[in-house]
N, CA, C and O atoms as a GROMACS GRO file, in nm:
protein
  480
    1MET      N    1  -7.458   5.538  -1.440
    1MET     CA    2  -7.421   5.572  -1.305
    1MET      C    3  -7.395   5.447  -1.224
    1MET      O    4  -7.474   5.352  -1.225
    2LYS      N    5  -7.285   5.449  -1.152
    2LYS     CA    6  -7.246   5.334  -1.073
    2LYS      C    7  -7.295   5.351  -0.930
    2LYS      O    8  -7.273   5.455  -0.867
    3SER      N    9  -7.363   5.249  -0.880
    3SER     CA   10  -7.410   5.261  -0.741
    3SER      C   11  -7.297   5.222  -0.647
    3SER      O   12  -7.215   5.137  -0.681
    4GLY      N   13  -7.291   5.282  -0.530
    4GLY     CA   14  -7.187   5.252  -0.432
    4GLY      C   15  -7.206   5.114  -0.371
    4GLY      O   16  -7.318   5.074  -0.339
    5ASN      N   17  -7.098   5.043  -0.357
    5ASN     CA   18  -7.102   4.910  -0.297
    5ASN      C   19  -7.089   4.926  -0.146
    5ASN      O   20  -6.983   4.960  -0.094
    6THR      N   21  -7.198   4.901  -0.076
    6THR     CA   22  -7.197   4.919   0.069
    6THR      C   23  -7.188   4.787   0.144
    6THR      O   24  -7.191   4.785   0.267
    7ALA      N   25  -7.176   4.678   0.070
    7ALA     CA   26  -7.164   4.547   0.136
    7ALA      C   27  -7.026   4.536   0.201
    7ALA      O   28  -6.926   4.570   0.139
    8PRO      N   29  -7.021   4.489   0.326
    8PRO     CA   30  -6.892   4.476   0.394
    8PRO      C   31  -6.808   4.365   0.329
    8PRO      O   32  -6.862   4.268   0.277
    9ARG      N   33  -6.678   4.382   0.333
    9ARG     CA   34  -6.587   4.282   0.280
    9ARG      C   35  -6.586   4.161   0.373
    9ARG      O   36  -6.608   4.176   0.493
   10PRO      N   37  -6.559   4.041   0.319
   10PRO     CA   38  -6.560   3.920   0.402
   10PRO      C   39  -6.467   3.926   0.522
   10PRO      O   40  -6.504   3.879   0.630
   11ALA      N   41  -6.349   3.983   0.507
   11ALA     CA   42  -6.255   3.989   0.620
   11ALA      C   43  -6.311   4.075   0.733
   11ALA      O   44  -6.294   4.042   0.850
   12VAL      N   45  -6.378   4.184   0.697
   12VAL     CA   46  -6.436   4.272   0.798
   12VAL      C   47  -6.549   4.200   0.871
   12VAL      O   48  -6.562   4.211   0.993
   13VAL      N   49  -6.629   4.125   0.796
   13VAL     CA   50  -6.738   4.049   0.857
   13VAL      C   51  -6.682   3.945   0.953
   13VAL      O   52  -6.733   3.928   1.064
   14LEU      N   53  -6.576   3.873   0.912
   14LEU     CA   54  -6.516   3.770   0.996
   14LEU      C   55  -6.460   3.830   1.124
   14LEU      O   56  -6.485   3.777   1.232
   15ILE      N   57  -6.386   3.938   1.112
   15ILE     CA   58  -6.329   4.002   1.231
   15ILE      C   59  -6.440   4.050   1.323
   15ILE      O   60  -6.431   4.033   1.445
   16GLY      N   61  -6.543   4.110   1.267
   16GLY     CA   62  -6.655   4.156   1.349
   16GLY      C   63  -6.724   4.042   1.421
   16GLY      O   64  -6.761   4.054   1.537
   17ALA      N   65  -6.742   3.929   1.350
   17ALA     CA   66  -6.806   3.813   1.412
   17ALA      C   67  -6.721   3.757   1.525
   17ALA      O   68  -6.773   3.721   1.631
   18LEU      N   69  -6.589   3.750   1.504
   18LEU     CA   70  -6.501   3.700   1.610
   18LEU      C   71  -6.503   3.790   1.732
   18LEU      O   72  -6.506   3.741   1.845
   19ILE      N   73  -6.503   3.921   1.711
   19ILE     CA   74  -6.509   4.014   1.823
   19ILE      C   75  -6.642   3.999   1.896
   19ILE      O   76  -6.645   3.998   2.019
   20ALA      N   77  -6.752   3.987   1.822
   20ALA     CA   78  -6.884   3.972   1.883
   20ALA      C   79  -6.894   3.844   1.965
   20ALA      O   80  -6.962   3.840   2.068
   21LEU      N   81  -6.825   3.740   1.920
   21LEU     CA   82  -6.828   3.613   1.993
   21LEU      C   83  -6.729   3.609   2.108
   21LEU      O   84  -6.728   3.514   2.186
   22GLY      N   85  -6.645   3.711   2.118
   22GLY     CA   86  -6.547   3.715   2.226
   22GLY      C   87  -6.426   3.630   2.199
   22GLY      O   88  -6.354   3.594   2.292
   23VAL      N   89  -6.401   3.596   2.074
   23VAL     CA   90  -6.286   3.515   2.039
   23VAL      C   91  -6.165   3.607   2.030
   23VAL      O   92  -6.169   3.710   1.962
   24THR      N   93  -6.058   3.569   2.099
   24THR     CA   94  -5.937   3.649   2.096
   24THR      C   95  -5.819   3.562   2.061
   24THR      O   96  -5.830   3.439   2.057
   25ALA      N   97  -5.707   3.623   2.035
   25ALA     CA   98  -5.584   3.548   2.006
   25ALA      C   99  -5.542   3.475   2.132
   25ALA      O  100  -5.568   3.522   2.243
   26PRO      N  101  -5.476   3.359   2.117
   26PRO     CA  102  -5.431   3.288   2.235
   26PRO      C  103  -5.329   3.370   2.314
   26PRO      O  104  -5.250   3.445   2.257
   27ALA      N  105  -5.333   3.354   2.444
   27ALA     CA  106  -5.239   3.425   2.530
   27ALA      C  107  -5.102   3.359   2.522
   27ALA      O  108  -5.093   3.238   2.500
   28PRO      N  109  -4.995   3.438   2.539
   28PRO     CA  110  -4.862   3.376   2.544
   28PRO      C  111  -4.857   3.275   2.658
   28PRO      O  112  -4.937   3.283   2.752
   29ALA      N  113  -4.764   3.181   2.651
   29ALA     CA  114  -4.757   3.072   2.748
   29ALA      C  115  -4.751   3.122   2.892
   29ALA      O  116  -4.814   3.063   2.980
   30ASP      N  117  -4.675   3.230   2.918
   30ASP     CA  118  -4.663   3.278   3.055
   30ASP      C  119  -4.793   3.336   3.108
   30ASP      O  120  -4.812   3.345   3.229
   31GLU      N  121  -4.884   3.375   3.018
   31GLU     CA  122  -5.010   3.433   3.061
   31GLU      C  123  -5.124   3.332   3.056
   31GLU      O  124  -5.233   3.360   3.106
   32ALA      N  125  -5.100   3.216   2.996
   32ALA     CA  126  -5.206   3.117   2.981
   32ALA      C  127  -5.249   3.067   3.119
   32ALA      O  128  -5.166   3.034   3.203
   33LYS      N  129  -5.379   3.063   3.139
   33LYS     CA  130  -5.432   3.014   3.265
   33LYS      C  131  -5.535   2.908   3.234
   33LYS      O  132  -5.612   2.921   3.138
   34SER      N  133  -5.536   2.804   3.312
   34SER     CA  134  -5.631   2.697   3.292
   34SER      C  135  -5.667   2.637   3.426
   34SER      O  136  -5.584   2.628   3.517
   35ASP      N  137  -5.793   2.596   3.437
   35ASP     CA  138  -5.836   2.529   3.559
   35ASP      C  139  -5.790   2.384   3.559
   35ASP      O  140  -5.784   2.320   3.663
   36LYS      N  141  -5.758   2.334   3.441
   36LYS     CA  142  -5.717   2.196   3.425
   36LYS      C  143  -5.568   2.182   3.455
   36LYS      O  144  -5.488   2.264   3.409
   37PRO      N  145  -5.528   2.080   3.531
   37PRO     CA  146  -5.385   2.061   3.556
   37PRO      C  147  -5.312   2.025   3.427
   37PRO      O  148  -5.371   1.966   3.336
   38PHE      N  149  -5.187   2.060   3.420
   38PHE     CA  150  -5.102   2.032   3.304
   38PHE      C  151  -5.078   1.881   3.296
   38PHE      O  152  -5.021   1.822   3.388
   39ASP      N  153  -5.120   1.819   3.189
   39ASP     CA  154  -5.102   1.675   3.169
   39ASP      C  155  -4.968   1.651   3.103
   39ASP      O  156  -4.958   1.649   2.980
   40VAL      N  157  -4.865   1.634   3.185
   40VAL     CA  158  -4.729   1.620   3.135
   40VAL      C  159  -4.714   1.494   3.050
   40VAL      O  160  -4.652   1.498   2.945
   41LYS      N  161  -4.771   1.385   3.096
   41LYS     CA  162  -4.758   1.259   3.024
   41LYS      C  163  -4.815   1.269   2.883
   41LYS      O  164  -4.750   1.230   2.787
   42ALA      N  165  -4.935   1.321   2.871
   42ALA     CA  166  -4.998   1.336   2.739
   42ALA      C  167  -4.921   1.435   2.652
   42ALA      O  168  -4.903   1.413   2.532
   43THR      N  169  -4.875   1.544   2.713
   43THR     CA  170  -4.796   1.643   2.640
   43THR      C  171  -4.668   1.581   2.588
   43THR      O  172  -4.631   1.600   2.472
   44PHE      N  173  -4.601   1.506   2.674
   44PHE     CA  174  -4.476   1.442   2.632
   44PHE      C  175  -4.503   1.344   2.519
   44PHE      O  176  -4.431   1.342   2.419
   45ARG      N  177  -4.605   1.262   2.534
   45ARG     CA  178  -4.639   1.164   2.431
   45ARG      C  179  -4.668   1.232   2.298
   45ARG      O  180  -4.620   1.187   2.194
   46ASN      N  181  -4.747   1.339   2.300
   46ASN     CA  182  -4.792   1.404   2.177
   46ASN      C  183  -4.689   1.496   2.113
   46ASN      O  184  -4.690   1.514   1.991
   47ILE      N  185  -4.602   1.555   2.191
   47ILE     CA  186  -4.507   1.651   2.137
   47ILE      C  187  -4.364   1.597   2.139
   47ILE      O  188  -4.297   1.595   2.035
   48CYS      N  189  -4.319   1.554   2.252
   48CYS     CA  190  -4.180   1.510   2.266
   48CYS      C  191  -4.158   1.368   2.213
   48CYS      O  192  -4.049   1.333   2.168
   49GLY      N  193  -4.264   1.287   2.221
   49GLY     CA  194  -4.254   1.147   2.181
   49GLY      C  195  -4.219   1.126   2.035
   49GLY      O  196  -4.176   1.017   1.997
   50PHE      N  197  -4.234   1.227   1.953
   50PHE     CA  198  -4.197   1.215   1.812
   50PHE      C  199  -4.047   1.187   1.799
   50PHE      O  200  -4.005   1.112   1.711
   51CYS      N  201  -3.968   1.246   1.886
   51CYS     CA  202  -3.823   1.228   1.881
   51CYS      C  203  -3.768   1.144   1.996
   51CYS      O  204  -3.663   1.081   1.982
   52HIS      N  205  -3.839   1.142   2.108
   52HIS     CA  206  -3.792   1.068   2.225
   52HIS      C  207  -3.887   0.951   2.249
   52HIS      O  208  -3.989   0.965   2.317
   53GLU      N  209  -3.853   0.837   2.194
   53GLU     CA  210  -3.939   0.720   2.191
   53GLU      C  211  -3.970   0.665   2.330
   53GLU      O  212  -3.890   0.677   2.423
   54ASP      N  213  -4.087   0.604   2.341
   54ASP     CA  214  -4.130   0.539   2.465
   54ASP      C  215  -4.119   0.634   2.585
   54ASP      O  216  -4.063   0.599   2.689
   55TYR      N  217  -4.173   0.754   2.567
   55TYR     CA  218  -4.171   0.857   2.672
   55TYR      C  219  -4.030   0.898   2.711
   55TYR      O  220  -4.007   0.943   2.823
   56GLY      N  221  -3.935   0.883   2.621
   56GLY     CA  222  -3.797   0.921   2.650
   56GLY      C  223  -3.716   0.809   2.711
   56GLY      O  224  -3.602   0.829   2.752
   57ARG      N  225  -3.776   0.690   2.717
   57ARG     CA  226  -3.703   0.578   2.775
   57ARG      C  227  -3.614   0.507   2.673
   57ARG      O  228  -3.533   0.422   2.710
   58LYS      N  229  -3.629   0.543   2.545
   58LYS     CA  230  -3.546   0.486   2.439
   58LYS      C  231  -3.497   0.597   2.347
   58LYS      O  232  -3.566   0.697   2.328
   59ALA      N  233  -3.379   0.578   2.291
   59ALA     CA  234  -3.327   0.672   2.191
   59ALA      C  235  -3.400   0.650   2.060
   59ALA      O  236  -3.438   0.538   2.027
   60SER      N  237  -3.420   0.756   1.986
   60SER     CA  238  -3.482   0.750   1.854
   60SER      C  239  -3.419   0.863   1.773
   60SER      O  240  -3.297   0.867   1.757
   61LYS      N  241  -3.500   0.954   1.721
   61LYS     CA  242  -3.446   1.072   1.654
   61LYS      C  243  -3.371   1.159   1.755
   61LYS      O  244  -3.272   1.225   1.721
   62GLY      N  245  -3.418   1.158   1.878
   62GLY     CA  246  -3.354   1.229   1.987
   62GLY      C  247  -3.299   1.128   2.086
   62GLY      O  248  -3.330   1.009   2.078
   63PRO      N  249  -3.218   1.174   2.180
   63PRO     CA  250  -3.155   1.082   2.275
   63PRO      C  251  -3.253   1.026   2.378
   63PRO      O  252  -3.361   1.081   2.400
   64GLN      N  253  -3.214   0.915   2.439
   64GLN     CA  254  -3.287   0.862   2.553
   64GLN      C  255  -3.274   0.965   2.665
   64GLN      O  256  -3.165   1.017   2.690
   65LEU      N  257  -3.383   0.992   2.731
   65LEU     CA  258  -3.381   1.091   2.839
   65LEU      C  259  -3.381   1.025   2.977
   65LEU      O  260  -3.329   1.082   3.073
   66MET      N  261  -3.437   0.907   2.986
   66MET     CA  262  -3.439   0.835   3.114
   66MET      C  263  -3.295   0.815   3.160
   66MET      O  264  -3.209   0.775   3.081
   67SER      N  265  -3.269   0.841   3.284
   67SER     CA  266  -3.137   0.825   3.346
   67SER      C  267  -3.031   0.915   3.282
   67SER      O  268  -2.912   0.882   3.284
   68SER      N  269  -3.074   1.028   3.227
   68SER     CA  270  -2.979   1.122   3.166
   68SER      C  271  -2.880   1.172   3.271
   68SER      O  272  -2.916   1.199   3.385
   69GLU      N  273  -2.756   1.183   3.229
   69GLU     CA  274  -2.653   1.236   3.319
   69GLU      C  275  -2.653   1.389   3.319
   69GLU      O  276  -2.584   1.452   3.400
   70ARG      N  277  -2.731   1.449   3.229
   70ARG     CA  278  -2.742   1.596   3.226
   70ARG      C  279  -2.818   1.642   3.349
   70ARG      O  280  -2.907   1.573   3.397
   71ASN      N  281  -2.781   1.760   3.402
   71ASN     CA  282  -2.851   1.809   3.521
   71ASN      C  283  -2.984   1.873   3.482
   71ASN      O  284  -3.011   1.899   3.365
   72ASP      N  285  -3.066   1.899   3.583
   72ASP     CA  286  -3.200   1.954   3.559
   72ASP      C  287  -3.194   2.089   3.489
   72ASP      O  288  -3.278   2.118   3.403
   73GLU      N  289  -3.097   2.172   3.523
   73GLU     CA  290  -3.085   2.303   3.460
   73GLU      C  291  -3.057   2.288   3.310
   73GLU      O  292  -3.113   2.362   3.229
   74PHE      N  293  -2.972   2.192   3.274
   74PHE     CA  294  -2.944   2.168   3.133
   74PHE      C  295  -3.071   2.126   3.060
   74PHE      O  296  -3.102   2.179   2.954
   75LEU      N  297  -3.146   2.030   3.118
   75LEU     CA  298  -3.270   1.983   3.055
   75LEU      C  299  -3.370   2.097   3.042
   75LEU      O  300  -3.433   2.113   2.937
   76PHE      N  301  -3.386   2.175   3.148
   76PHE     CA  302  -3.478   2.289   3.145
   76PHE      C  303  -3.440   2.384   3.031
   76PHE      O  304  -3.526   2.423   2.951
   77ASN      N  305  -3.313   2.421   3.023
   77ASN     CA  306  -3.269   2.516   2.920
   77ASN      C  307  -3.281   2.457   2.780
   77ASN      O  308  -3.314   2.530   2.686
   78ARG      N  309  -3.256   2.329   2.764
   78ARG     CA  310  -3.269   2.268   2.632
   78ARG      C  311  -3.415   2.267   2.587
   78ARG      O  312  -3.444   2.295   2.471
   79ILE      N  313  -3.506   2.235   2.678
   79ILE     CA  314  -3.649   2.236   2.644
   79ILE      C  315  -3.692   2.379   2.612
   79ILE      O  316  -3.763   2.402   2.514
   80LYS      N  317  -3.651   2.473   2.692
   80LYS     CA  318  -3.694   2.611   2.674
   80LYS      C  319  -3.633   2.675   2.549
   80LYS      O  320  -3.704   2.741   2.472
   81ASN      N  321  -3.503   2.655   2.528
   81ASN     CA  322  -3.433   2.726   2.421
   81ASN      C  323  -3.402   2.641   2.298
   81ASN      O  324  -3.364   2.694   2.194
   82GLY      N  325  -3.417   2.509   2.310
   82GLY     CA  326  -3.390   2.421   2.197
   82GLY      C  327  -3.243   2.416   2.161
   82GLY      O  328  -3.158   2.461   2.237
   83LEU      N  329  -3.216   2.361   2.044
   83LEU     CA  330  -3.081   2.352   1.990
   83LEU      C  331  -3.095   2.367   1.839
   83LEU      O  332  -3.146   2.276   1.773
   84PRO      N  333  -3.050   2.479   1.784
   84PRO     CA  334  -3.070   2.504   1.640
   84PRO      C  335  -3.029   2.384   1.554
   84PRO      O  336  -2.920   2.328   1.567
   85GLY      N  337  -3.120   2.348   1.466
   85GLY     CA  338  -3.096   2.237   1.375
   85GLY      C  339  -3.119   2.100   1.434
   85GLY      O  340  -3.115   2.000   1.362
   86ARG      N  341  -3.143   2.092   1.564
   86ARG     CA  342  -3.160   1.962   1.630
   86ARG      C  343  -3.291   1.951   1.709
   86ARG      O  344  -3.361   1.850   1.700
   87MET      N  345  -3.322   2.054   1.785
   87MET     CA  346  -3.442   2.049   1.868
   87MET      C  347  -3.508   2.186   1.872
   87MET      O  348  -3.442   2.288   1.888
   88ALA      N  349  -3.640   2.186   1.857
   88ALA     CA  350  -3.716   2.311   1.863
   88ALA      C  351  -3.713   2.369   2.004
   88ALA      O  352  -3.700   2.295   2.101
   89ALA      N  353  -3.726   2.499   2.014
   89ALA     CA  354  -3.738   2.568   2.142
   89ALA      C  355  -3.885   2.569   2.181
   89ALA      O  356  -3.971   2.602   2.099
   90PHE      N  357  -3.915   2.532   2.304
   90PHE     CA  358  -4.053   2.527   2.350
   90PHE      C  359  -4.084   2.633   2.456
   90PHE      O  360  -4.186   2.625   2.524
   91GLY      N  361  -3.996   2.732   2.472
   91GLY     CA  362  -4.015   2.837   2.571
   91GLY      C  363  -4.138   2.922   2.548
   91GLY      O  364  -4.192   2.980   2.642
   92SER      N  365  -4.183   2.931   2.423
   92SER     CA  366  -4.304   3.009   2.398
   92SER      C  367  -4.430   2.923   2.405
   92SER      O  368  -4.541   2.975   2.405
   93ALA      N  369  -4.412   2.792   2.410
   93ALA     CA  370  -4.526   2.700   2.417
   93ALA      C  371  -4.560   2.662   2.561
   93ALA      O  372  -4.676   2.634   2.593
   94PHE      N  373  -4.460   2.661   2.648
   94PHE     CA  374  -4.478   2.619   2.786
   94PHE      C  375  -4.429   2.726   2.881
   94PHE      O  376  -4.336   2.800   2.850
   95THR      N  377  -4.493   2.735   2.997
   95THR     CA  378  -4.446   2.824   3.102
   95THR      C  379  -4.322   2.760   3.166
   95THR      O  380  -4.296   2.642   3.146
   96ASP      N  381  -4.248   2.838   3.241
   96ASP     CA  382  -4.132   2.783   3.312
   96ASP      C  383  -4.175   2.672   3.407
   96ASP      O  384  -4.106   2.570   3.420
   97ASP      N  385  -4.289   2.690   3.473
   97ASP     CA  386  -4.338   2.587   3.564
   97ASP      C  387  -4.370   2.458   3.489
   97ASP      O  388  -4.340   2.349   3.538
   98GLN      N  389  -4.430   2.469   3.372
   98GLN     CA  390  -4.460   2.350   3.293
   98GLN      C  391  -4.332   2.280   3.248
   98GLN      O  392  -4.325   2.158   3.246
   99ILE      N  393  -4.231   2.359   3.213
   99ILE     CA  394  -4.102   2.298   3.174
   99ILE      C  395  -4.041   2.226   3.294
   99ILE      O  396  -3.985   2.117   3.278
  100ARG      N  397  -4.051   2.284   3.412
  100ARG     CA  398  -4.000   2.216   3.533
  100ARG      C  399  -4.075   2.083   3.554
  100ARG      O  400  -4.014   1.984   3.594
  101GLN      N  401  -4.206   2.082   3.528
  101GLN     CA  402  -4.283   1.959   3.540
  101GLN      C  403  -4.238   1.854   3.438
  101GLN      O  404  -4.235   1.735   3.468
  102ILE      N  405  -4.204   1.898   3.318
  102ILE     CA  406  -4.154   1.806   3.215
  102ILE      C  407  -4.021   1.745   3.262
  102ILE      O  408  -3.999   1.625   3.247
  103VAL      N  409  -3.933   1.828   3.317
  103VAL     CA  410  -3.805   1.778   3.369
  103VAL      C  411  -3.830   1.677   3.481
  103VAL      O  412  -3.766   1.573   3.486
  104LYS      N  413  -3.923   1.708   3.569
  104LYS     CA  414  -3.958   1.617   3.679
  104LYS      C  415  -4.012   1.485   3.622
  104LYS      O  416  -3.981   1.378   3.674
  105PHE      N  417  -4.092   1.493   3.517
  105PHE     CA  418  -4.144   1.374   3.450
  105PHE      C  419  -4.029   1.290   3.396
  105PHE      O  420  -4.026   1.169   3.414
  106ILE      N  421  -3.934   1.355   3.328
  106ILE     CA  422  -3.818   1.284   3.272
  106ILE      C  423  -3.742   1.214   3.384
  106ILE      O  424  -3.702   1.098   3.369
  107ARG      N  425  -3.722   1.282   3.495
  107ARG     CA  426  -3.648   1.223   3.608
  107ARG      C  427  -3.720   1.104   3.671
  107ARG      O  428  -3.656   1.019   3.734
  108SER      N  429  -3.851   1.097   3.654
  108SER     CA  430  -3.928   0.989   3.716
  108SER      C  431  -3.935   0.862   3.630
  108SER      O  432  -3.987   0.760   3.674
  109LEU      N  433  -3.884   0.869   3.507
  109LEU     CA  434  -3.894   0.754   3.416
  109LEU      C  435  -3.816   0.635   3.468
  109LEU      O  436  -3.703   0.648   3.513
  110LYS      N  437  -3.880   0.517   3.461
  110LYS     CA  438  -3.819   0.392   3.506
  110LYS      C  439  -3.845   0.284   3.403
  110LYS      O  440  -3.949   0.285   3.337
  111VAL      N  441  -3.752   0.192   3.389
  111VAL     CA  442  -3.768   0.078   3.299
  111VAL      C  443  -3.883  -0.008   3.349
  111VAL      O  444  -3.892  -0.038   3.468
  112GLY      N  445  -3.971  -0.048   3.258
  112GLY     CA  446  -4.079  -0.140   3.292
  112GLY      C  447  -4.189  -0.082   3.379
  112GLY      O  448  -4.275  -0.155   3.427
  113GLU      N  449  -4.188   0.049   3.401
  113GLU     CA  450  -4.290   0.114   3.484
  113GLU      C  451  -4.362   0.217   3.399
  113GLU      O  452  -4.299   0.300   3.334
  114GLU      N  453  -4.494   0.212   3.400
  114GLU     CA  454  -4.573   0.308   3.322
  114GLU      C  455  -4.547   0.450   3.373
  114GLU      O  456  -4.562   0.478   3.492
  115PRO      N  457  -4.509   0.541   3.283
  115PRO     CA  458  -4.486   0.679   3.325
  115PRO      C  459  -4.612   0.743   3.382
  115PRO      O  460  -4.723   0.712   3.338
  116ARG      N  461  -4.595   0.832   3.479
  116ARG     CA  462  -4.706   0.902   3.542
  116ARG      C  463  -4.678   1.051   3.548
  116ARG      O  464  -4.563   1.094   3.547
  117ASN      N  465  -4.784   1.127   3.553
  117ASN     CA  466  -4.768   1.270   3.574
  117ASN      C  467  -4.702   1.292   3.708
  117ASN      O  468  -4.737   1.227   3.806
  118PRO      N  469  -4.607   1.385   3.714
  118PRO     CA  470  -4.543   1.412   3.843
  118PRO      C  471  -4.640   1.480   3.938
  118PRO      O  472  -4.727   1.556   3.896
  119SER      N  473  -4.623   1.453   4.066
  119SER     CA  474  -4.706   1.524   4.164
  119SER      C  475  -4.647   1.662   4.179
  119SER      O  476  -4.526   1.681   4.172
  120THR      N  477  -4.734   1.757   4.201
  120THR     CA  478  -4.687   1.896   4.210
  120THR      C  479  -4.648   1.933   4.350
  120THR      O  480  -4.606   2.046   4.374
   0.00000   0.00000   0.00000
């Protein structure tokens, strides 16, 4: 006679533990709320800096962004929607307000001046 296996499966235990701890899936970017201000400089360095060297002040894998002749709407849309095969879309990673702050950061770049977070 085979006894019934009443031990919970590992996946069920993990899900139960996460629920008990109050761990949930991350909220979409538009719903994300934080008491901490958005650190544009650090975000740019860690994410955008891979392709836009020296905070976008030099061309690298991506173009130089400092003194770009593109208008703010173009930069906003490119960051939000990307360019297939060239640049990832970040619309699901950042809120529209955060993208506007990134554009403001790009516009503030100056040669020989340490980049700063834009004032809100």
